C-alpha positions as CSV (number, residue, x, y, z in Angstrom):
1,X,-73.1,-27.2,-0.9
2,X,-69.6,-25.6,-0.2
3,X,-68.2,-29.1,-0.4
4,X,-69.7,-29.7,-3.8
5,X,-68.4,-26.3,-5.1
6,X,-64.8,-27.1,-3.8
7,X,-65.0,-30.5,-5.4
8,X,-66.1,-29.0,-8.7
9,X,-63.2,-26.5,-8.7
10,X,-60.7,-29.2,-7.9
11,X,-62.1,-31.4,-10.7
12,X,-61.9,-28.5,-13.2
13,X,-58.3,-27.8,-12.2
14,X,-57.4,-31.5,-12.5
15,X,-59.0,-31.6,-15.9
16,X,-57.0,-28.6,-17.1
17,X,-53.8,-30.2,-15.9
18,X,-54.6,-33.5,-17.5
19,X,-55.5,-31.7,-20.7
20,X,-52.1,-30.0,-20.7
21,X,-50.4,-33.3,-20.3
22,X,-52.5,-34.9,-23.0
23,X,-51.9,-32.0,-25.4
24,X,-48.1,-32.1,-25.0
25,X,-47.2,-35.7,-24.4
26,X,-47.9,-38.0,-27.3
27,X,-47.1,-41.1,-25.3
28,X,-48.5,-42.0,-21.8
29,X,-46.1,-41.4,-18.9
30,X,-44.3,-44.3,-17.5
31,X,-42.1,-45.2,-14.6
32,X,-41.2,-42.7,-11.9
33,X,-42.7,-39.8,-13.9
34,X,-45.9,-41.7,-14.2
35,X,-46.2,-42.2,-10.5
36,X,-45.4,-38.5,-9.7
37,X,-47.9,-37.2,-12.3
38,X,-50.6,-39.5,-10.8
39,X,-49.8,-38.4,-7.3
40,X,-50.0,-34.7,-8.4
41,X,-53.4,-35.3,-9.9
42,X,-54.6,-36.9,-6.8
43,X,-53.3,-34.0,-4.7
44,X,-55.2,-31.6,-6.9
45,X,-58.4,-33.6,-6.5
46,X,-58.0,-33.5,-2.8
47,X,-57.3,-29.8,-2.7
48,X,-53.7,-30.1,-1.6
49,X,-52.3,-27.7,-4.2
50,X,-49.0,-27.0,-2.4
51,X,-48.3,-30.8,-2.4
52,X,-49.2,-31.0,-6.0
53,X,-46.8,-28.2,-6.9
54,X,-44.0,-30.1,-5.0
55,X,-44.8,-33.2,-7.0
56,X,-44.6,-31.3,-10.3
57,X,-41.3,-29.8,-9.1
58,X,-40.0,-33.4,-8.8
59,X,-41.3,-34.1,-12.3
60,X,-39.4,-31.0,-13.5
61,X,-36.2,-32.4,-12.1
62,X,-36.7,-35.6,-14.2
63,X,-37.6,-33.8,-17.4
64,X,-37.7,-30.0,-17.9
65,X,-40.8,-30.0,-20.0
66,X,-43.5,-27.4,-20.8
67,X,-46.1,-29.4,-18.9
68,X,-44.1,-29.3,-15.7
69,X,-43.3,-25.6,-15.9
70,X,-46.8,-24.6,-16.8
71,X,-48.3,-26.7,-14.0
72,X,-45.8,-25.3,-11.4
73,X,-46.7,-21.8,-12.5
74,X,-50.5,-22.4,-12.4
75,X,-50.4,-24.0,-9.0
76,X,-48.1,-21.2,-7.6
77,X,-50.7,-18.7,-8.8
78,X,-53.5,-20.7,-7.1
79,X,-51.8,-20.8,-3.7
80,X,-50.9,-17.1,-3.8
81,X,-47.1,-17.4,-4.4
82,X,-47.0,-14.6,-7.0
83,X,-43.2,-14.3,-7.4
84,X,-43.0,-18.1,-8.2
85,X,-46.0,-17.8,-10.5
86,X,-44.3,-15.0,-12.5
87,X,-41.1,-17.0,-12.7
88,X,-42.6,-20.3,-13.8
89,X,-45.4,-18.9,-16.0
90,X,-42.7,-16.8,-17.8
91,X,-40.7,-19.9,-18.4
92,X,-43.9,-21.7,-19.5
93,X,-44.5,-18.9,-22.0
94,X,-41.0,-19.2,-23.4
95,X,-41.0,-22.9,-24.0
96,X,-44.8,-23.4,-24.8
97,X,-45.4,-24.5,-28.4
98,X,-48.0,-22.9,-30.6
99,X,-51.5,-24.2,-29.8
100,X,-52.9,-26.6,-32.4
101,X,-56.4,-27.2,-31.1
102,X,-59.2,-25.0,-29.5
103,X,-58.5,-26.6,-26.1
104,X,-54.8,-25.9,-26.3
105,X,-55.5,-22.3,-27.4
106,X,-57.9,-21.8,-24.5
107,X,-55.3,-23.2,-22.1
108,X,-52.5,-21.1,-23.6
109,X,-54.6,-17.9,-23.2
110,X,-55.4,-18.9,-19.6
111,X,-51.7,-19.2,-18.8
112,X,-51.0,-15.7,-20.3
113,X,-53.9,-14.3,-18.2
114,X,-52.5,-15.9,-15.1
115,X,-49.1,-14.4,-15.9
116,X,-50.4,-10.9,-16.4
117,X,-52.4,-11.1,-13.1
118,X,-49.4,-12.5,-11.2
119,X,-47.2,-9.6,-12.4
120,X,-49.8,-7.1,-11.2
121,X,-49.8,-8.6,-7.8
122,X,-46.0,-9.1,-7.5
123,X,-43.0,-6.7,-7.8
124,X,-39.8,-7.1,-9.7
125,X,-36.2,-6.2,-9.1
126,X,-33.5,-5.7,-11.8
127,X,-30.2,-6.3,-10.0
128,X,-26.9,-5.1,-11.3
129,X,-24.0,-6.6,-9.4
130,X,-20.3,-7.3,-10.0
131,X,-19.5,-10.4,-12.0
132,X,-19.0,-13.4,-9.8
133,X,-20.8,-11.9,-6.7
134,X,-23.3,-14.0,-4.7
135,X,-26.6,-12.1,-4.6
136,X,-29.3,-12.6,-2.0
137,X,-32.7,-11.1,-1.6
138,X,-33.9,-11.1,2.0
139,X,-31.3,-13.7,2.7
140,X,-32.4,-16.1,0.0
141,X,-30.1,-16.8,-3.0
142,X,-31.1,-15.1,-6.2
143,X,-30.0,-16.0,-9.7
144,X,-29.3,-13.1,-12.1
145,X,-29.9,-13.9,-15.7
146,X,-28.8,-10.9,-17.8
147,X,-31.2,-8.0,-17.6
148,X,-34.2,-10.3,-16.7
149,X,-35.9,-8.9,-13.6
150,X,-36.4,-11.1,-10.5
151,X,-40.0,-11.4,-9.2
152,X,-40.3,-10.6,-5.5
153,X,-43.1,-9.9,-3.0
154,X,-44.1,-6.3,-2.8
155,X,-42.7,-4.3,0.1
156,X,-39.2,-3.4,1.5
157,X,-36.6,-5.8,0.2
158,X,-32.9,-6.2,1.3
159,X,-30.5,-7.0,-1.6
160,X,-27.0,-8.0,-0.8
161,X,-23.9,-8.9,-2.9
162,X,-20.8,-10.6,-1.5
163,X,-17.5,-11.3,-3.2
164,X,-14.1,-12.2,-1.6
165,X,-15.1,-11.0,1.8
166,X,-16.5,-7.7,0.6
167,X,-20.3,-7.0,0.8
168,X,-22.7,-4.4,-0.5
169,X,-26.2,-4.0,0.8
170,X,-29.1,-2.0,-0.5
171,X,-32.7,-1.7,0.9
172,X,-35.4,-0.8,-1.7
173,X,-39.2,-0.5,-1.6
174,X,-40.8,-2.5,-4.4
175,X,-44.4,-1.4,-5.2
176,X,-46.9,-3.9,-6.4
177,X,-46.9,-4.4,-10.2
178,X,-43.7,-2.3,-10.7
179,X,-40.0,-2.9,-11.4
180,X,-37.1,-1.4,-9.4
181,X,-33.5,-1.4,-10.4
182,X,-30.8,-2.0,-7.8
183,X,-27.0,-1.4,-8.4
184,X,-24.6,-3.0,-6.0
185,X,-21.1,-1.6,-5.8
186,X,-18.6,-3.5,-3.7
187,X,-16.0,-1.5,-1.6
188,X,-12.4,-1.5,-2.9
189,X,-10.3,-4.4,-1.6
190,X,-8.4,-3.6,1.6
191,X,-4.7,-2.6,1.3
192,X,-2.2,-5.1,2.5
193,X,-1.2,-4.4,6.1
194,X,2.3,-3.1,6.6
195,X,4.3,-4.6,9.4
196,X,4.4,-2.2,12.4
197,X,7.8,-0.8,13.2
198,X,9.4,-2.5,16.2
199,X,9.5,-0.5,19.4
200,X,12.9,0.8,20.3
201,X,14.7,-1.5,22.7
202,X,15.7,-0.1,26.1
203,X,19.4,0.5,26.3
204,X,21.0,0.3,29.7
205,X,23.0,3.4,30.4
206,X,26.7,2.7,31.0
207,X,29.8,4.8,31.4
208,X,30.0,7.4,28.6
209,X,32.4,6.3,26.0
210,X,35.3,8.7,25.5
211,X,35.2,10.8,22.4
212,X,37.3,9.3,19.6
213,X,40.9,10.5,19.7
214,X,42.1,12.8,17.0
215,X,44.6,11.3,14.6
216,X,48.3,11.4,15.6
217,X,50.7,13.9,14.2
218,X,51.8,13.5,10.6
219,X,55.4,12.4,10.3
220,X,55.9,14.4,7.1
221,X,54.8,17.6,8.8
222,X,57.0,17.0,11.9
223,X,60.1,16.2,9.7
224,X,59.4,19.1,7.4
225,X,59.0,21.5,10.4
226,X,62.2,20.4,12.1
227,X,64.1,20.6,8.8
228,X,62.8,24.0,8.0
229,X,63.6,25.2,11.5
230,X,67.1,23.9,11.2
231,X,67.5,25.6,7.8
232,X,66.5,29.0,9.1
233,X,68.7,28.6,12.2
234,X,71.7,27.6,10.1
235,X,71.1,30.6,7.8
236,X,70.9,32.9,10.8
237,X,74.1,31.5,12.2
238,X,75.9,31.9,8.9
239,X,74.7,35.5,8.7
240,X,75.8,36.3,12.2
241,X,79.3,34.8,11.5
242,X,79.5,36.9,8.4
243,X,78.5,40.0,10.4
244,X,81.4,39.3,12.8
245,X,83.9,39.0,10.0
246,X,82.7,42.3,8.6
247,X,83.1,43.9,11.9
248,X,86.7,42.7,12.1
249,X,87.3,44.1,8.6
250,X,86.0,47.5,9.7
251,X,88.4,47.5,12.7
252,X,91.3,46.5,10.5
253,X,90.5,49.3,8.0
254,X,90.3,51.9,10.8
255,X,93.7,50.8,12.1
256,X,95.1,51.1,8.7
257,X,93.9,54.6,8.3
258,X,96.2,55.9,11.0
259,X,95.6,57.6,14.3
260,X,92.8,59.9,13.0
261,X,90.8,56.9,11.8
262,X,88.8,57.5,8.7
263,X,88.6,61.2,9.0
264,X,88.8,61.5,5.2
265,X,86.2,59.3,3.8
266,X,87.5,59.6,0.3
267,X,90.4,57.4,1.2
268,X,90.0,53.9,-0.3
269,X,90.6,52.2,3.0
270,X,87.8,54.3,4.5
271,X,85.4,53.5,1.7
272,X,86.2,49.8,2.2
273,X,85.4,50.2,5.9
274,X,82.1,51.9,5.2
275,X,81.1,49.1,2.8
276,X,82.0,46.5,5.4
277,X,79.9,48.3,8.0
278,X,76.8,48.2,5.7
279,X,77.4,44.5,5.0
280,X,77.8,43.9,8.8
281,X,74.4,45.4,9.6
282,X,72.7,43.5,6.8
283,X,74.2,40.2,7.8
284,X,73.3,40.7,11.4
285,X,69.7,41.6,10.6
286,X,69.3,38.6,8.4
287,X,71.0,36.3,10.9
288,X,68.8,37.4,13.8
289,X,65.7,37.1,11.5
290,X,66.8,33.5,10.6
291,X,67.2,32.5,14.2
292,X,63.9,33.9,15.2
293,X,62.1,32.3,12.2
294,X,63.8,28.9,12.9
295,X,62.8,29.1,16.6
296,X,59.2,30.0,15.6
297,X,59.0,27.0,13.2
298,X,60.5,24.7,15.8
299,X,57.9,25.9,18.4
300,X,55.0,25.3,15.9
301,X,56.3,21.9,15.1
302,X,56.6,20.9,18.7
303,X,53.2,22.3,19.5
304,X,51.7,20.3,16.6
305,X,53.5,17.2,17.7
306,X,52.6,17.3,21.4
307,X,49.1,18.9,21.2
308,X,46.6,16.6,23.1
309,X,44.3,14.6,20.7
310,X,42.1,13.0,23.3
311,X,40.8,13.7,26.7
312,X,43.4,15.5,28.8
313,X,43.3,15.4,32.5
314,X,45.1,17.8,34.8
315,X,45.6,16.7,38.4
316,X,46.8,19.2,41.0
317,X,48.4,18.0,44.2
318,X,50.7,19.3,46.9
319,X,53.6,17.8,44.9
320,X,52.7,19.8,41.8
321,X,50.4,19.1,38.8
322,X,50.2,16.3,36.4
323,X,48.9,16.4,32.8
324,X,47.8,13.1,31.2
325,X,46.2,12.6,27.9
326,X,46.7,11.3,24.4
327,X,49.4,13.2,22.5
């Protein structure tokens, strides 16, 4: 009895599939398509619905027709593959022509009923991902067509997007008969790696280099100092000579004044002696100052010339001491 019922169901399904083919195709199938359609009908009669769906998938690859899409959707619904049933029955609905006969109208309504029941038993995901990213759902590739949702099995689904080595993963619970939206945001691209600075090389310690010697004495300064010293010394000598001559003039005036000397200062000779004495003191003071200034300038010039400009070493021994350096 069960065998008769199963045979009756298979016969009814085969009749529905054949009626779909007859309602859409005006000409009988031929060639490879003819053989595939015949094998699909045989598989339905024998209850091998999964094999029949595979055969209709082969027909779809040969010609993307309404008959193939509707039969794939109907067989997916019969074997319990609700996501595939929603996908193919939705496509069947889009490309199905308006029914012309009562049989086509009944078949059209049955496809819509199957689609509504499949959507109640499946879930849907609306995935928003960056352009160009490869999207997978539970590891299987998924095609995103605009805002059209993707039918999936109800339960916890893992959605992943990958682009240029960057990935984003979201886990979402999809209830039966409902649609969930998933937004995948990829992390920013990594910054280019900067070369690491080289470690400082070890330097072998050697003898300490002597500090740089200071520049030598300026010729202009030395010449100028010596010249200035000579000038002051010459001026001092001239003034001292002038002082000596004034002293001689004083003595001569005193002798000319007689034995009492310049007792009477009002005498002209005595006034001349007094003036010579003042000049003598002035000349002598200027002469001494000139000699002292010339000596000071000469000492400064010699110190500037022979002041050490590098490392100076002083060695002391029983024979005395030695100074060596850069002068």
